[in-house]
C-alpha positions in Angstrom: -6.0 45.3 126.2 -9.2 47.1 127.0 -8.4 49.6 124.2 -8.4 46.7 121.7 -12.0 45.8 122.6 -13.3 49.3 122.6 -13.6 49.8 118.8 -16.0 46.8 118.5 -18.0 48.0 121.5 -18.2 51.5 120.0 -19.3 50.1 116.7 -22.0 48.1 118.4 -23.2 51.2 120.4 -23.2 53.2 117.2 -25.3 50.5 115.5 -27.8 50.5 118.4 -28.0 54.3 118.2 -28.9 54.0 114.6 -31.8 51.7 115.3 -35.3 53.1 115.5 -38.7 51.8 116.8 -39.5 51.2 113.2 -36.6 48.8 112.9 -37.7 47.0 116.1 -41.3 46.8 114.7 -39.8 45.4 111.5 -38.2 42.5 113.4 -41.4 41.9 115.5 -43.5 41.8 112.3 -41.8 38.5 111.2 -44.4 35.7 111.8 -41.6 33.3 111.0 -38.3 35.1 111.1 -35.4 34.2 108.9 -32.9 31.8 110.6 -30.3 34.5 111.0 -32.8 36.9 112.7 -34.0 34.1 114.9 -30.5 33.2 115.9 -29.6 36.8 116.7 -32.7 37.2 118.9 -31.9 34.0 120.7 -28.5 35.5 121.5 -30.1 38.7 122.7 -32.6 36.8 124.9 -29.7 34.8 126.5 -27.9 38.1 127.2 -31.0 39.5 128.8 -31.7 36.4 130.8 -34.8 35.4 128.8 -35.8 32.1 127.3 -34.0 31.8 124.0 -37.0 31.3 121.5 -38.9 33.5 119.1 -42.0 33.8 121.1 -40.2 35.1 124.1 -38.2 37.4 121.9 -41.2 38.8 120.1 -43.6 39.1 123.0 -41.2 39.9 125.9 -37.9 41.3 124.7 -38.9 43.2 121.6 -42.2 44.3 123.2 -40.3 46.1 126.0 -40.4 49.8 125.2 -37.0 50.2 126.9 -35.4 47.5 124.9 -32.8 49.6 123.3 -32.0 51.5 126.5 -31.4 48.2 128.3 -28.9 47.2 125.6 -27.1 50.6 125.7 -26.9 50.5 129.5 -26.1 46.8 129.8 -23.8 46.0 132.7 -21.0 44.6 130.6 -18.5 44.4 133.4 -20.6 41.9 135.4 -21.8 39.3 132.9 -22.3 35.7 134.4 -20.1 33.0 133.1 -23.1 30.8 132.4 -24.6 33.5 130.2 -21.4 33.9 128.3 -21.1 30.2 127.8 -24.6 30.0 126.3 -24.2 33.0 124.2 -20.9 31.9 122.8 -22.5 28.7 121.5 -25.0 30.9 119.6 -22.2 33.3 118.4 -20.4 30.3 116.9 -23.2 29.5 114.5 -23.0 30.6 110.9 -26.3 32.5 111.1 -24.8 34.6 113.8 -22.0 36.1 111.7 -22.4 39.8 111.0 -21.8 39.4 107.3 -24.7 36.9 107.0 -27.1 38.9 109.2 -26.4 42.1 107.4 -27.9 40.6 104.3 -31.2 39.9 106.0 -32.0 42.7 108.4 -30.5 46.1 109.4 -32.0 45.9 112.9 -30.8 42.3 113.4 -27.3 43.4 112.2 -27.0 46.0 115.0 -28.2 43.5 117.6 -25.7 40.9 116.2 -22.9 43.4 116.5 -23.9 44.2 120.0 -23.8 40.5 121.1 -20.3 40.0 119.5 -19.1 43.2 121.2 -20.4 42.0 124.6 -18.5 38.7 124.1 -15.3 40.4 123.1 -15.5 42.9 125.9 -16.2 40.2 128.6 -13.2 38.2 127.4 -11.0 41.3 127.7 -12.6 42.4 130.9 -11.6 39.1 132.6 -8.0 39.7 131.7 -8.2 43.4 132.5 -10.0 43.0 135.8 -7.0 41.8 137.8 -4.8 44.3 136.1 -7.3 47.0 137.1 -7.2 45.9 140.7 -3.4 45.7 140.6 -3.4 49.2 138.9 -5.7 50.6 141.7 -3.4 49.0 144.3 -0.3 50.5 142.6 -2.0 53.8 142.3 -2.8 53.8 146.0 0.8 52.9 146.8 1.9 55.7 144.4 -0.4 58.2 146.0 1.0 57.2 149.4 4.5 57.6 148.1 3.7 60.9 146.5 2.2 62.1 149.8 5.4 61.2 151.6 7.4 62.7 148.7 5.4 65.9 149.0 6.2 66.0 152.7 9.9 65.4 152.1 9.9 68.0 149.3 8.3 70.5 151.6 10.9 69.8 154.2 13.6 70.0 151.5 12.2 73.3 150.3 12.3 74.7 153.8 16.0 73.5 154.1 16.8 74.9 150.6 15.1 78.2 151.4 17.1 78.4 154.6 20.3 77.6 152.7 19.5 80.2 150.1 18.8 82.7 152.8 22.2 81.9 154.4 23.9 82.0 151.0 22.3 85.4 150.3 23.5 86.6 153.7 26.9 85.2 153.0 27.0 86.9 149.6 25.9 90.2 151.1 28.6 89.8 153.8 31.2 88.9 151.2 30.1 91.8 149.0 30.3 94.2 152.0 33.8 92.8 152.8 34.9 93.3 149.2 33.4 96.8 149.2 35.2 97.7 152.4 38.4 96.1 151.1 38.1 98.0 147.7 37.3 101.2 149.7 40.3 100.6 151.9 42.6 100.1 148.9 41.1 103.1 147.2 41.6 105.2 150.3 45.2 103.9 150.6 45.8 104.7 147.0 44.2 108.2 147.4 46.4 108.8 150.4 49.5 107.8 148.5 48.4 109.9 145.4 47.5 112.8 147.7 51.0 112.7 149.1 52.5 112.5 145.6 50.2 115.4 144.6 51.1 117.5 147.6 54.9 116.8 147.2 54.6 117.3 143.5 52.8 120.6 143.6 54.3 121.8 146.9 57.3 123.5 145.3 55.0 125.0 142.7 52.7 126.5 145.3 54.9 129.4 146.3 55.7 130.3 142.8 52.0 129.9 141.7 50.9 132.1 144.6 53.3 134.8 143.5 52.2 134.4 139.9 48.6 134.8 141.0 49.4 138.1 142.7 51.3 139.2 139.6 48.4 138.1 137.4 46.0 140.1 139.5 48.1 143.2 139.1 48.5 142.5 135.4 44.8 142.1 135.0 44.2 145.5 136.6 46.7 147.0 134.2 45.5 145.0 131.2 43.4 147.8 129.7 46.1 150.4 129.7 48.9 147.9 128.6 46.7 146.6 125.7 46.1 150.2 124.6 49.8 151.1 124.8 50.7 147.9 122.9 48.2 148.7 120.1 49.7 152.2 119.9 53.3 150.8 119.9 52.5 148.3 117.1 50.6 151.0 115.1 53.0 154.0 115.4 56.4 153.6 116.8 58.0 151.0 114.5 59.9 153.5 112.2 61.5 155.4 115.1 64.8 155.0 117.0 65.0 153.5 120.4 65.3 156.8 122.3 62.3 158.3 120.4 60.3 155.2 121.1 61.0 155.5 124.8 60.0 159.2 124.8 56.7 158.3 122.9 55.9 155.5 125.4 56.7 157.7 128.4 54.3 160.4 127.0 51.6 157.9 126.3 51.9 156.4 129.9 51.6 160.0 131.4 48.5 160.6 129.4 47.0 157.2 130.5 47.6 158.1 134.1 46.1 161.6 133.6 43.0 159.9 132.1 43.0 157.4 135.0 43.5 154.5 132.7 45.3 151.7 134.7 48.6 150.6 133.2 52.0 149.2 134.3 54.3 151.6 136.1 57.2 150.5 133.8 55.4 149.5 130.6 57.2 147.3 128.2 56.0 145.9 124.9 58.1 142.8 125.4 56.6 142.2 128.8 53.1 142.6 127.5 53.2 140.8 124.2 56.5 138.8 124.3 57.1 135.3 125.5 60.5 134.9 127.3 61.1 131.4 125.8 60.3 132.7 122.3 62.5 135.8 122.8 65.4 133.6 123.8 64.8 131.5 120.6 65.0 134.7 118.6 68.3 135.6 120.2 69.6 132.1 119.4 68.6 132.8 115.8 70.9 135.9 115.7 68.5 138.6 116.8 70.5 141.2 118.8 69.7 141.1 122.5 69.2 144.9 123.0 65.7 146.2 123.9 65.1 147.9 120.5 65.8 144.7 118.5 63.6 142.6 120.9 60.8 145.1 120.5 61.2 144.8 116.7 60.9 141.0 117.0 57.6 141.5 118.9 56.4 144.0 116.2 57.3 141.5 113.4 55.5 138.5 115.0 52.4 140.2 116.6 51.4 142.9 114.0 48.7 142.0 111.4 50.5 143.9 108.6 53.5 142.4 106.9 56.8 143.9 108.2 59.0 146.2 106.1 62.3 146.4 107.9 64.8 149.2 107.5 67.9 147.0 107.8 71.1 148.6 106.5 73.3 146.3 108.6 71.4 143.1 107.5 70.5 142.1 111.1 66.9 141.5 110.3 67.8 139.6 107.1 70.0 137.2 109.1 67.4 136.7 111.8 64.5 136.0 109.4 66.7 133.6 107.4 67.7 131.7 110.5 64.2 131.7 112.0 62.3 130.6 108.9 65.0 128.2 107.5 63.2 125.1 108.8 60.0 126.1 107.0 61.7 126.5 103.6 62.1 130.2 103.4 62.1 131.7 99.8 64.5 134.6 99.4 63.6 136.9 96.4 64.4 140.3 95.0 62.1 142.4 92.8 64.7 142.3 90.0 64.6 138.5 89.7 62.9 137.1 86.7 61.2 134.4 88.9 59.9 136.9 91.4 56.2 136.6 90.6 56.3 132.8 90.2 58.1 132.4 93.6 55.5 134.5 95.3 52.7 132.6 93.7 54.1 129.2 94.8 54.7 130.4 98.3 51.1 131.7 98.5 49.7 128.3 97.5 52.0 126.2 99.7 52.2 128.4 102.8 56.0 129.0 102.5 57.5 132.1 104.1 59.0 134.7 101.7 61.8 137.2 102.3 61.7 140.1 99.8 65.1 141.8 100.3 66.9 144.8 98.9 63.8 146.9 98.4 64.1 150.4 97.1 61.5 153.1 97.7 58.8 151.5 95.6 57.1 148.0 95.7 55.8 146.2 92.7 52.1 146.8 92.4 51.5 143.1 91.9 52.0 142.7 95.6 49.3 145.2 96.6 46.6 142.5 97.2 49.1 140.5 99.3 50.1 143.6 101.4 46.5 144.4 102.0 45.6 140.8 102.6 42.7 140.9 100.2 41.8 137.3 100.8 38.5 135.9 99.4 37.0 132.8 100.9 34.6 130.9 98.6 33.3 127.5 99.4 35.7 127.1 102.3 38.8 127.8 100.0 40.8 131.0 100.5 42.1 132.7 97.3 43.9 136.0 96.6 44.6 137.9 93.4 48.2 138.1 92.2 48.5 140.2 89.1 45.9 138.9 86.6 45.7 135.5 88.2 43.7 134.3 91.2 45.7 131.8 93.3 45.0 129.7 96.3 46.0 131.2 99.6 47.5 129.1 102.5 47.0 130.8 105.9 50.6 129.7 106.9 52.0 132.1 104.3 54.3 134.9 105.7 55.9 137.8 103.9 59.0 139.7 105.2 60.3 142.8 103.4 63.7 144.4 104.0 65.7 147.3 102.7 69.3 148.2 103.0 68.6 152.0 102.6 69.5 153.9 105.8 66.9 156.6 105.4 64.3 155.6 102.8 61.4 157.9 101.9 58.3 155.7 101.6 55.0 157.4 100.6 52.2 157.4 103.1 50.0 155.2 100.9 52.7 152.5 101.2 53.3 153.0 105.0 49.7 152.2 105.8 49.9 148.9 104.0 53.0 147.6 105.8 54.4 147.6 109.3 57.4 149.8 108.9 60.2 149.0 111.4 63.6 150.5 112.1 66.0 147.6 112.4 69.2 149.7 112.4 71.9 148.5 114.7 71.9 150.1 118.2 74.9 150.7 120.3 73.9 148.1 122.9 73.1 145.4 120.3 76.3 146.0 118.3 78.4 146.1 121.5 77.0 142.7 122.6 77.8 141.4 119.1 81.3 142.7 119.2 81.9 141.3 122.6 80.9 137.9 121.5 83.3 138.1 118.6 86.3 139.2 120.7 85.6 136.6 123.4 85.3 133.9 120.7 88.7 135.0 119.4 90.4 135.4 122.8 88.5 132.8 124.8 87.3 130.3 122.2 86.4 127.5 124.6 84.6 129.9 126.9 82.5 131.4 124.1 81.6 128.0 122.8 80.5 127.0 126.3 78.4 130.2 126.6 76.7 129.5 123.3 76.1 125.9 124.4 74.6 127.1 127.7 72.4 129.6 126.0 71.0 126.9 123.7 70.6 124.5 126.6 69.0 127.2 128.8 66.5 128.0 126.1 65.7 124.3 125.7 65.4 123.7 129.4 63.2 126.8 130.0 61.0 125.7 127.1 60.8 122.2 128.6 59.8 123.7 132.0 57.1 125.8 130.4 55.8 122.7 128.5 55.8 120.7 131.8 53.9 123.5 133.6 51.4 123.8 130.8 50.9 120.1 130.8 50.3 120.0 134.6 47.8 122.9 134.4 46.0 121.3 131.4 45.6 117.9 133.3 44.5 119.7 136.4 41.9 121.7 134.5 40.5 118.8 132.5 40.5 116.3 135.4 37.0 114.8 136.1 35.7 113.4 139.3 38.0 113.0 142.3 41.4 114.3 141.3 43.0 111.7 143.6 41.5 108.9 141.4 43.2 110.2 138.3 46.3 108.0 138.2 47.3 109.3 134.8 47.4 112.8 136.2 49.4 111.7 139.3 51.9 109.6 137.4 52.3 112.4 134.8 52.8 114.9 137.6 55.4 112.6 139.3 57.3 112.1 136.0 57.1 115.8 135.2 58.3 116.7 138.7 61.3 114.4 138.3 62.1 115.9 134.9 61.4 119.4 136.3 63.9 118.9 139.2 66.6 117.7 136.8 66.0 120.6 134.5 66.0 123.1 137.4 69.3 121.7 138.7 70.7 122.1 135.2 69.4 125.6 135.0 70.9 126.4 138.4 74.3 125.0 137.4 74.1 126.8 134.1 73.3 130.0 135.9 76.4 129.6 138.1 78.5 128.9 135.0 77.1 131.8 133.2 78.0 134.1 136.1 81.6 133.1 135.6 81.3 133.5 131.8 79.7 136.9 132.2 82.5 138.1 134.4 85.1 136.9 131.9 83.1 138.5 129.0 82.8 141.7 130.9 86.5 142.0 131.0 86.5 142.4 127.2 83.6 145.0 127.3 86.0 148.0 126.6 87.1 146.4 123.3 83.5 145.8 122.3 82.5 149.3 123.2 85.4 150.7 121.3 84.5 148.7 118.2 80.8 149.8 118.3 82.0 153.5 118.4 84.1 152.9 115.4 81.3 151.3 113.4 78.9 154.2 114.1 81.7 156.6 113.2 82.0 155.1 109.7 78.2 154.9 109.4 78.1 158.7 109.7 80.2 159.1 106.6 77.2 158.5 104.4 76.1 162.0 105.5 79.2 163.4 103.8 78.7 161.4 100.6 76.1 158.7 99.9 78.8 156.7 98.3 80.5 156.1 101.7 78.5 153.0 102.7 80.1 150.3 104.9 78.2 147.1 105.8 78.2 145.5 109.3 79.5 142.3 107.8 82.5 144.1 106.3 83.2 145.8 109.6 83.0 142.4 111.5 85.4 140.8 109.0 87.8 143.7 109.5 87.5 143.5 113.3 88.2 139.8 113.3 91.3 140.3 111.1 92.6 143.1 113.4 92.3 140.8 116.4 94.2 138.1 114.6 96.9 140.6 113.5 97.3 142.0 117.0 100.5 141.2 118.9 100.1 139.1 122.0 100.3 140.7 125.5 103.6 141.3 127.1 104.4 138.1 129.0 106.7 140.0 131.4 103.7 141.8 133.0 103.2 140.8 136.6 99.6 139.4 136.5 96.8 138.2 134.3 94.8 141.5 134.7 97.7 143.6 133.5 98.3 141.3 130.6 94.6 141.5 129.7 94.6 145.3 129.8 97.8 145.3 127.6 96.1 142.9 125.1 93.0 145.0 124.9 94.9 148.2 124.3 96.9 146.6 121.5 93.6 145.3 119.9 92.0 148.7 120.0 95.1 150.3 118.5 95.3 147.6 115.8 91.6 148.0 115.0 91.9 151.8 114.8 94.8 151.6 112.4 93.3 148.9 110.1 90.0 150.7 110.0 91.7 154.0 109.2 93.8 152.5 106.4 90.9 150.6 104.8 88.4 153.5 105.0 90.8 156.1 103.8 91.5 153.9 100.8 87.8 154.5 99.7 87.6 158.2 100.6 88.2 161.3 98.4 91.3 163.1 99.5 89.3 166.1 100.7 87.4 163.9 103.1 90.3 162.1 104.8 91.1 164.9 107.2 87.4 165.2 108.2 87.3 161.4 108.7 90.5 161.6 110.9 88.8 164.4 113.0 85.6 162.4 113.3 87.4 159.2 114.3 89.5 161.0 116.9 86.6 162.8 118.5 84.4 159.7 118.6 87.2 157.8 120.3 87.8 160.6 122.8 84.1 160.9 123.6 83.9 157.2 124.2 86.9 157.2 126.5 85.6 160.4 128.2 88.7 162.3 127.5 86.7 164.9 125.6 83.7 166.8 126.9 80.8 166.8 124.5 79.8 170.3 125.4 83.3 171.5 124.5 83.0 169.7 121.2 79.7 171.2 120.5 81.0 174.7 121.3 83.9 174.1 118.9 81.6 173.1 116.1 78.7 175.5 116.6 80.2 178.4 118.5 78.2 180.4 121.1 74.5 179.8 120.4 73.1 182.0 123.2 70.7 184.8 121.9 71.0 187.1 124.9 74.5 187.2 126.6 74.3 187.4 130.4 77.1 190.0 130.3 78.0 192.6 127.7 81.2 192.1 125.8 84.1 194.1 127.2 
C-alpha cells in the first residue's frame, strides 16, 4: 500500500527540488494572484498551520527563507486530522487540480503536487500504520523465535558434530576390522598357497639342487666344451666314428695341456643336443648309434647347409620323415623343374632335399650355399641364377649323395657341411634287431614302438611343464604367494607331472622287459650287420657291386619268413629260441649268397665266398684276426728276432 503512494510523493519532491527562489519570487509578485494560484497557496497555508489567505501566504509563508526546506522535511507521518479535513476541501476544488494549475504557474504546480501527495500519503499512512505496528510486533516475535531457533540449531549442531565424530570413529573401527579381516584372509590364503608351493616344488628341490651343481660344473667347462663343439662342427663331419673319437680325444688332451677347462668325457650331443629332440629324431628313423646322433646335431646346429654322404639312404629317410609336416620338396639336379622348385621354396620358406648328388653341384645354387642374402628395406632377397628372389628365413636345404667315397673339391667343401652318414655297425645292428623282433615278437615290437613314442611325448611334456614353472617363477611380481595364477598353474602342472612320471616309471619297467626280450635276438641282428658290411666291401672289387640297405632289409625279412620254425620237441623256450636263431642265420646266409652270386662275375664268386666265411667266423670269434692278417699279408716284420735255420 505504501509503495502505491510513493510515486506521487516522489513526483512532488522532485517538483519541489526543481523550484528556485525565482519561482517563489514569481508567486510573491502577484498583487492579485490567479484563482488557481490563490487556491494552491491556501492549501499550503493549511498544511503549514497558517491562515489560509493571500496576505498570510505572501507575507508569512512565501517570505520564509526556509519555505522549500519546510516542505521537503514536512512530517508527513503525523499530520492532524483537522488539517487533513481542511486541506481536502481545498483539494476538491477545480482550481486545485494539477492540470489547471500547470497552465498558470510552474511554481504553483509543484506546490499543488505536493499538497495532493501529502493527502494521498496520509490516507495510505492511516491504513499502513497499524500494519507497520503489527509488522514490528511480528518482527519482534520472529526475532525471538530466530533467537530460540539459533540456540536449538547450536545445540543440534553440537549433537550432529558428536554423531559425526562417533560415525567417523565407527567407520574407522569398521575399516580397521575389514583391514584386519582382509589381512587375515590374505594370510590364510598365503599360508595355503605357501603349502601348495612347498609341496609343489618340494619334489623338484632335490633334482634342481643336483641340476645347479651340474650346471656349475658345466659352466666351468663351458669354454672348452664350446671350443671343442666348434671344432667338431667345423672339421670332423666327413670322418668315420672311430676317427672322430680319436680327433676329439686328441683335442681334449691339448685343451688340458693348455689348461683350458673342458668336460672329462666330452660329447657333442651332451653339449649341443637336446634329449627330447634327439628322441624325436630317433622316432623319425634316425639310427640310435652315437655317430648318427652326432650327425643329427651337426645337421641342425651348423650354419652351413649339410651335404650328407648317404649310400644306405638313412639320412634321406630321416630328413623326409622330419620335414614332412613342413611340406618338404624332394628334387634332383636332373629334374626339369629343379630351379623352379628351389625358387618357390626360397620364397615360401619350404625345406628342400636335393638328393642323388654326384661330385659337382649346379652353379646356380652357389649364392644359396654361401647364404648371400641381401636385406633391403626390411625384405631379404637372394640371387638365383639371373633372377633375384625373396628369401624366407625358414628355408632349409639338405643335400645327399649315394656315392660311398665321393671326391669333392676343397672349394665345394668350404661351402657346405660335409657329413659322413654311412651306416655304422651299432646303428645297423639296432635296426636289424628291430626287424627280427617285429617279425618274431610282433606284439612286443609294436608295444616298444608305442612306448618309445609315448616316452618322447611324456618327456617333452615334462620339459614343457618345467619350463612353464620356471618362466612363471621368473616373471612373478610382488609377493609370490599372492600370485594365484602361478600357484594354480603349479598345482595343475604338478598333478600332470605326477601322472606323467608314473607313466614314465611304468614304461621304464615295461621297457626293461622288452629290452631283455629284444636282447635275446641280438645275435641275429649282429650276424645280419656283419653280412651287410661284407657285401658293402664288394664295391672295392668292382664299383658295379653296389647293394642298398633297403634291398638287404627286404632280403633279411624274406629270409626270416622263409625260415623253418623251431623244433617243438626241444625241452624249453630258451633252447627253442636258440634253435630258431640258428635257423634264421643259416637261411639268411644261404639267401644272401644265392642272390649276391647271381650278380657277380664268375671270377669273383670264390672271393666272395671266402670273404663271407671269414666275416662270419670273425663275428663268431672262431677265427683270430691276427691269423687272418698273417694269412693275407704274410710276415711283415723287418728285422727277424731269430735268424732262419
